Structures are given as structure tokens and as C-alpha cells.
C-alpha positions in Angstrom: 175.0 37.7 -16.9 173.8 34.6 -19.0 171.5 34.6 -21.9 169.8 31.6 -23.5 168.5 32.2 -27.1 165.8 29.8 -28.1 166.3 28.9 -31.8 163.2 28.8 -34.1 165.0 26.6 -36.5 166.2 22.9 -36.3 169.8 23.9 -35.4 170.6 24.7 -31.7 170.6 28.3 -30.9 174.4 28.4 -30.6 174.7 26.6 -34.0 176.4 23.6 -32.4 179.3 25.8 -31.0 178.9 24.1 -27.4 178.8 20.6 -29.0 182.1 21.4 -30.6 183.4 22.6 -27.3 182.5 19.3 -25.5 184.3 17.3 -28.1 187.4 19.6 -27.9 187.3 19.3 -24.1 187.3 15.5 -24.3 189.9 15.1 -27.0 192.2 18.1 -25.6 192.0 16.5 -22.0 193.1 13.1 -23.0 195.8 14.5 -25.3 197.0 16.8 -22.3 197.3 13.9 -20.0 199.3 11.8 -22.7 201.3 14.6 -23.5 202.3 15.2 -19.9 203.3 11.7 -19.6 205.4 12.0 -22.9 207.2 15.0 -21.7 208.1 13.4 -18.3 209.1 10.2 -20.2 211.3 12.3 -22.7 213.0 14.1 -19.8 213.7 10.9 -17.9 215.1 9.2 -20.9 217.3 12.3 -21.5 215.7 12.7 -25.3 217.2 15.2 -27.6 216.4 18.9 -27.1 214.2 18.7 -30.4 212.1 15.8 -29.2 211.7 17.5 -25.9 210.6 20.7 -27.6 208.2 19.1 -29.9 206.5 17.2 -26.9 206.5 20.4 -24.9 204.7 22.0 -27.9 202.2 19.1 -27.9 201.5 19.7 -24.1 200.9 23.4 -24.9 198.8 22.5 -27.9 196.6 20.4 -25.8 196.3 23.1 -23.1 195.0 25.4 -25.7 192.7 22.7 -27.1 191.0 22.3 -23.7 191.0 26.1 -23.1 189.2 26.6 -26.5 186.8 23.8 -25.7 185.8 25.2 -22.4 185.2 28.7 -23.9 183.0 27.1 -26.6 181.1 24.9 -24.2 180.4 28.0 -21.9 179.4 30.1 -24.6 182.0 32.7 -24.0 182.2 36.0 -26.3 186.0 35.3 -26.6 185.7 31.7 -27.6 186.2 32.1 -31.3 189.6 33.9 -30.7 190.6 31.1 -28.6 189.7 28.5 -31.0 191.5 30.2 -33.8 194.7 30.5 -31.6 194.5 26.8 -31.0 193.9 26.1 -34.8 197.0 28.3 -35.6 199.2 26.8 -33.0 198.1 23.2 -33.9 199.0 23.7 -37.6 202.4 25.1 -36.7 203.1 22.2 -34.4 202.0 19.7 -37.0 204.1 21.4 -39.6 207.3 21.4 -37.4 206.9 17.6 -36.7 206.9 16.7 -40.4 210.7 17.4 -40.9 211.4 15.7 -37.8 210.2 12.3 -39.0 213.3 10.3 -39.4 214.0 7.0 -41.1 211.8 4.1 -40.1 211.5 0.4 -41.0 209.8 -0.1 -44.4 206.8 -1.9 -42.7 206.3 1.1 -40.3 206.9 3.8 -42.9 203.4 5.0 -43.0 203.0 5.4 -39.0 204.8 8.8 -38.8 202.7 10.3 -41.5 199.4 8.8 -40.1 200.4 10.3 -36.8 200.9 13.8 -38.4 197.5 13.2 -40.1 195.8 12.7 -36.8 197.5 15.9 -35.4 196.6 18.1 -38.5 193.1 16.7 -39.3 191.1 17.8 -36.3 192.2 21.3 -36.2 191.2 21.6 -39.9 187.7 20.0 -39.2 187.4 22.6 -36.2 188.3 25.5 -38.6 185.7 24.4 -41.0 183.1 24.0 -38.4 183.8 27.5 -37.0 183.7 29.0 -40.6 180.0 28.0 -41.1 177.8 30.9 -41.7 175.4 30.1 -38.7 178.5 29.7 -36.4 179.9 33.0 -37.6 176.5 34.6 -36.9 176.4 33.4 -33.3 179.9 34.5 -32.6 179.2 38.0 -34.0 176.0 38.1 -31.8 178.1 37.1 -28.7 180.6 39.6 -29.4 178.1 42.5 -30.1 176.0 41.8 -27.0 178.8 40.5 -24.7 176.3 38.0 -23.8 176.6 34.1 -23.7 174.4 32.1 -26.2 173.6 28.4 -25.2 171.9 25.6 -26.9 168.3 25.1 -25.6 169.1 21.9 -23.8 172.7 22.7 -22.9 173.6 19.8 -25.0 172.2 17.1 -22.6 170.5 15.5 -25.4 173.7 15.2 -27.6 175.7 14.0 -24.6 173.1 11.5 -23.6 173.3 10.1 -27.4 176.9 9.7 -27.1 176.7 8.2 -23.6 174.3 5.7 -24.9 176.5 4.7 -27.9 179.8 4.5 -25.7 177.9 2.8 -22.8 176.4 0.0 -25.1 179.9 -0.6 -26.6 181.5 -0.7 -23.2 178.8 -3.2 -21.8 179.2 -5.6 -24.6 183.0 -5.5 -25.0 183.8 -5.4 -21.3 181.2 -8.2 -20.7 182.8 -10.3 -23.2 186.3 -9.6 -21.6 184.8 -10.5 -18.1 183.5 -13.8 -19.4 186.8 -14.6 -20.9 188.8 -13.7 -17.8 186.6 -15.7 -15.4 186.8 -18.8 -17.7 190.6 -18.4 -18.1 193.4 -18.7 -15.6 193.0 -15.1 -14.4 191.8 -16.1 -10.9 194.8 -18.2 -10.4 196.8 -15.0 -10.3 196.1 -14.4 -6.6 195.5 -10.8 -5.5 196.3 -9.3 -8.8 194.1 -11.8 -10.7 191.1 -11.0 -8.5 191.8 -7.3 -8.8 191.7 -7.6 -12.5 188.4 -9.4 -12.5 187.1 -6.6 -10.1 188.4 -3.9 -12.5 186.7 -5.5 -15.6 183.4 -5.8 -13.5 183.6 -2.2 -12.4 184.1 -1.2 -16.2 181.1 -3.3 -17.0 179.1 -1.5 -14.4 180.5 1.9 -15.4 179.3 1.3 -18.9 176.0 0.2 -17.8 175.3 3.2 -15.7 176.5 5.5 -18.7 174.1 3.9 -21.1 171.3 4.0 -18.5 171.8 7.6 -18.0 171.9 8.4 -21.6 168.9 6.3 -22.5 167.0 7.7 -19.6 167.2 11.3 -20.7 166.5 10.4 -24.5 163.2 8.5 -23.4 162.0 11.0 -20.8 163.7 14.2 -21.1 164.0 14.1 -17.2 166.9 16.4 -16.1 166.6 15.5 -12.5 167.0 11.7 -13.3 169.9 12.6 -15.5 171.8 14.2 -12.7 171.1 11.6 -10.3 172.1 8.8 -12.6 175.2 10.6 -13.6 176.1 10.9 -9.8 176.2 7.2 -9.7 178.1 7.0 -13.2 180.7 9.3 -11.9 181.1 7.6 -8.5 181.7 4.2 -10.2 184.0 5.8 -12.6 186.2 7.2 -9.8 186.3 3.8 -8.0 187.3 1.9 -11.1 190.0 4.6 -11.6 191.2 4.0 -8.1 191.3 0.2 -8.9 193.3 0.8 -12.0 195.8 2.8 -10.0 196.2 0.1 -7.4 196.7 -2.7 -10.1 199.2 -0.3 -12.0 200.9 0.3 -8.5 201.5 -3.4 -8.0 202.6 -4.2 -11.6 204.8 -1.3 -12.0 206.6 -1.5 -8.6 207.7 -5.2 -9.6 208.7 -4.3 -13.2 208.8 -0.6 -14.2 209.7 1.2 -11.1 209.5 5.1 -11.1 208.6 5.1 -14.7 205.4 3.0 -14.0 204.5 5.2 -11.1 204.6 8.5 -13.2 202.0 6.6 -15.6 199.3 6.6 -12.7 198.5 10.2 -13.2 197.9 10.4 -16.8 195.9 7.2 -16.9 193.7 8.5 -14.2 193.2 11.8 -16.1 192.3 10.0 -19.1 189.8 7.6 -17.5 188.0 10.5 -15.7 188.0 13.1 -18.6 184.6 12.0 -20.0 182.9 11.5 -16.5 184.0 14.9 -15.6 182.6 16.5 -18.8 179.4 14.5 -18.3 179.2 16.0 -14.6 179.8 19.5 -15.9 177.0 19.2 -18.6 174.5 17.9 -16.0 175.2 20.6 -13.5 175.8 23.6 -15.7 172.8 25.4 -14.4 174.4 25.4 -11.0 177.2 27.7 -12.0 176.6 31.2 -10.5 177.9 33.0 -13.4 175.5 31.3 -15.7 172.4 32.1 -13.7 169.9 35.1 -14.2 167.4 36.4 -11.7 165.2 33.7 -13.0 167.1 30.8 -14.5 165.7 29.8 -18.0 164.3 26.4 -18.1 166.2 23.4 -19.9 164.4 22.3 -23.0 164.7 19.4 -25.3 166.4 20.9 -28.5 165.0 20.1 -31.9 168.3 18.8 -33.1 167.9 15.7 -30.9 171.6 15.5 -30.3 172.3 15.0 -34.1 174.7 18.1 -34.3 177.1 16.6 -31.8 177.0 13.2 -33.2 177.5 14.5 -36.8 180.5 16.4 -35.6 182.0 12.9 -34.4 181.1 11.3 -37.8 182.5 14.0 -39.9 185.9 13.9 -37.9 185.9 9.9 -38.2 185.1 10.2 -42.0 187.7 12.9 -42.7 190.4 11.2 -40.8 189.6 7.9 -42.7 189.8 9.7 -45.8 193.3 11.3 -44.9 194.6 8.1 -44.1 193.7 6.6 -47.4 195.0 9.5 -49.1 198.5 9.4 -47.5 198.5 5.8 -48.2 198.0 6.4 -51.9 200.3 9.3 -52.2 203.4 7.6 -50.3 202.9 4.2 -52.2 200.1 3.8 -54.8 200.4 0.0 -54.1 200.3 0.2 -50.4 196.5 0.3 -49.9 195.9 -2.6 -52.3 198.7 -4.5 -50.7 197.2 -3.8 -47.2 193.8 -5.1 -48.3 195.3 -8.4 -49.7 197.3 -9.0 -46.6 194.6 -8.2 -44.1 192.0 -10.2 -42.4 189.5 -8.9 -45.0 191.4 -10.5 -47.8 188.5 -13.0 -48.7 186.3 -10.0 -49.2 186.2 -8.8 -52.8 186.1 -5.0 -53.4 187.1 -4.4 -49.6 188.9 -1.2 -50.6 186.1 0.4 -52.5 183.7 -0.5 -49.7 186.1 1.0 -47.2 186.3 4.2 -49.1 182.4 4.2 -49.5 182.2 3.9 -45.8 184.4 6.8 -45.3 182.5 9.1 -47.8 179.2 8.1 -46.3 180.4 9.0 -42.9 181.4 12.5 -44.0 178.1 13.0 -45.8 176.0 12.0 -42.8 178.3 14.1 -40.6 177.7 17.1 -42.8 174.0 16.6 -43.0 173.6 16.1 -39.3 175.5 19.3 -38.5 173.4 21.4 -41.0 170.2 19.4 -39.9 169.2 19.3 -43.4 166.3 17.6 -45.2 168.6 15.0 -46.5 169.6 13.9 -42.9 167.5 10.8 -42.7 168.8 9.2 -45.9 172.4 10.2 -45.1 172.5 8.5 -41.9 170.6 5.6 -43.2 173.3 5.2 -46.1 176.1 5.6 -43.6 174.5 2.9 -41.4 173.9 0.4 -44.2 177.3 0.8 -45.8 179.1 0.5 -42.3 177.0 -2.5 -41.6 178.1 -4.3 -44.9 181.8 -3.6 -44.3 181.7 -4.5 -40.6 179.8 -7.8 -41.0 181.8 -9.0 -44.1 185.1 -8.0 -42.3 184.0 -9.8 -39.1 183.3 -12.9 -41.1 186.6 -12.9 -42.7 188.3 -12.1 -39.3 186.7 -14.9 -37.7 187.5 -17.5 -40.6 191.4 -16.5 -40.6 191.6 -16.6 -36.9 190.0 -20.0 -36.8 192.2 -21.2 -39.8 195.6 -19.9 -38.3 194.9 -21.0 -34.7 197.4 -18.5 -33.5 195.5 -17.7 -30.1 196.7 -20.8 -28.4 195.1 -22.5 -25.5 192.1 -24.8 -25.4 189.5 -24.8 -28.0 187.0 -23.4 -25.6 189.4 -20.5 -24.8 190.0 -19.8 -28.4 186.4 -19.8 -29.2 185.9 -17.2 -26.5 188.7 -15.0 -27.6 187.3 -15.2 -31.4 184.0 -14.2 -29.9 185.6 -11.1 -28.2 187.3 -10.1 -31.5 184.2 -10.4 -33.5 182.2 -8.7 -30.9 184.6 -5.7 -30.8 184.6 -5.5 -34.7 180.9 -5.6 -34.9 179.9 -3.3 -32.2 182.3 -0.5 -32.3 182.0 0.7 -35.8 178.1 0.4 -35.8 177.4 2.1 -32.6 177.7 5.7 -33.6 176.0 5.4 -37.0 173.2 3.2 -35.4 172.7 6.0 -32.8 172.5 8.8 -35.3 170.0 6.8 -37.4 167.8 6.1 -34.3 167.9 9.9 -33.3 167.2 10.9 -36.9 164.0 8.7 -37.1 162.7 10.4 -33.9 160.1 13.1 -34.6 161.3 16.6 -33.8 159.0 18.7 -31.7 157.2 21.6 -33.5 157.9 23.6 -30.3 160.9 22.7 -28.0 159.7 20.7 -25.2 160.4 22.2 -21.8 161.9 20.0 -19.4 160.9 20.2 -15.6 162.9 23.0 -14.0 165.0 21.2 -11.4 168.1 23.4 -11.0 
């Protein structure tokens, strides 16, 4: 039997555990598909037993990742034990990879260590989020009552905020790519060229529908419209995935053969991971095991989706900090050398600004997760610092690309490609901090607003 407890504080009733579950499902699903492909590749290439074993462990780790995420998202009483099992296995897997890192070229010596950092950072973040007093209290309540506890809005608000940010980025970036493709010689490529144009157009539409669905719920709190618009988004996502499969089929049959065909399944899995999560979030009330005699209504939570956004900001900030720390530990001059040789070289103090951006992201993430009184200044500072770093870095990149003239082609084509690079550099880093700031500025309802019961 399901039970939804309505929180009387700013935090969701489940202390953000289901938001963490959604992020774990997303990251775990993508890692699982990539791991399956890596395992098949290792077997086909007859890699050493050590490599095969480590990749197989990565697949198992991803499975535990998804399993724990599903349990958290569903508010299951056994969720905590599954999460800690994942954390323990993930740390063990990461520790085994470190000795396996062999000699690499000097210019790539950081890559294996940064890869290990990615592997170990997230489980540590998960452990920290699970160790919060509020999270422990919710876990204890679920275990004692053997009932499920959910956020008031089933995390539709947080997912909508993330959909808005991701969709906006997708529309701008894919729109620029479509413009470049149309004005280039892509159409001269025959069937494959036209298929590529169709694919990029499909991704533009997919991103637009995603952003529309997210913005719609944030503005009106209409669960019925959210479900309807998500159905359209998911349909287009499936169609674009089919087009990707057809394009890969043509390209790989001519060049990669069987190895390329094997890639079709993990690519499709990665492309559909987020749409399937969005589908589940929008239809969670239809699941029989979550229904009571009288299903409780969905409500717009007071956290305005900031807990989920905060978890993403925290993970990004911690990962950036770990990258910097590893760089300094391996070679104290490496970070400075990277700054001097990077496109941001004309920007004085780039290293310190980058570290300030990382620190502000961690701060903003922590304040969002706690829904503290310092939330608004924290996200505003994070947005301001990220904007400064992003704008100055973009200006430096555009200047360097224009001076080097390495992109080739006509002047018009080069301008378009520089525009694409600048657009990506500007939009991607700012999307999440901007979304968090907008949501933080919105007034929280004194009493959770009931959304029309539509399920």
C-alpha cells in the first residue's frame, strides 16, 4: 500500500530521496548501456582477462546503480540498503581500477586518473546525500511503517525544471547545427546527407517538446498537460532514435561491419534513457502498487524542484573540484600549464575564476538540497561567477579560432562553425545555474498547491 506524507517544511516529504533516485536511474542507465557495449567490444577484441573482468564489474556496478535508483524513486523501504550496496561495490570497483592504470603518453597521463575520479566521485556524493539527517529520518520511517513515502509532487516539478534546462540547450545547440548542416555540403551526400538533416531536425523538435513540457508544468502546474505533452516528446524521441539506428546502419555496414551493428543497441538505450524516466515520472500514479483506495492528489511541492537541481549542481561542483585536485597532486604545474595553453589563455586569473566557479556550484548545490535561507544568494553567486567565466572564456575561444583559422572552408562556413562553438560554450554551462536561480526567485506557496487530480 502506498502512502504519501505531506511535508510541512520547505523540503519534500521524502527529503529528496526520490530526486536522487531519478538522477541515479539516468546516470546508471547510460553507464549500463555503455558498459554492455564495452564488454562486447572487449570480448570481440579478445582483451585480457583483467580488462574483461573490470568491464564486467562496471556492468554489474551500473546494474546496482539503476536498481538503487529505482528503489529510491519508488520510495521502497529497502531503498537504503540497495544504495549502500551500490556505494560499497562502486568504491571497490574504483579501487581495483587504480592499479590497472598502465603507462600512458605524457600528454594523456591525467586521463586515467580523471576517469577514476568520475567513477569514485558520484558514489561518494550519493553516500553524503544518504547520510543527511532528514534522509536518515525518512529511511527510518519507511522501515518502521513498511510504507512508501513520496514527495508531494512526485518530483514532477524538479523533472520539469531539468527538462526546461536540457530542452533549451538542445534547441539552441541543435538549431545551430541544423543551420550549419543546411548551409554546408551535407545535402550533397545523397540519402545519408538528407538522413542526417532529418536527424538533426528531429533532435531540434525533440528538444523543443521537452522544453515546452517542462515550462508548461512550471507555469501552470497542470499534470494533465504534462502527461499529454510528454507523450509527444517520447514519441519524437523514439522516432529520432530509429533514424539514428538507420543512419548508423548505413555507415557501419560500409565501414565497421559487425562491430558497428553491436553499437546500435547501446546508442538507442542511451538516447531513450531520459525520455523513459520522464514517462515514468508522469505516469507514476497509474501504477497499481502505488494506488490507495483513494489516490492522493499531486501537489506542487514547496521546494520548486530545487532539491533535484541542487543535487546536479553539487555533483558537477564536486567533480570539478576533484579534477583540479588530481591535476595539482600529479603535477603542480599542470593546471597552470593547461591554463596557459588553453583557449582561455588571454583571460587573466582563469585558474582562480574556474576554482571559484567550482566552489560556488558546490555551495549552491548544498543550499538547494537543504532549502536553507541562504539559497537565493548562493544560486545568484553561482550564476554570476559562471557567467563571468563563460563569457570571458567564449570571447577568448572565438578570438583564438578566428586567429588560427584552423576550421577550413569558406569564410561564411567558418563563421557558422565559430558561432556553434561559441553558442555551446555560452549556453551549456549557464543553463542549470540560470534555471536554479529562476526557480529560487519564485515564491514558495505557504500551503502546497493542489494540482487537479487527473490520474
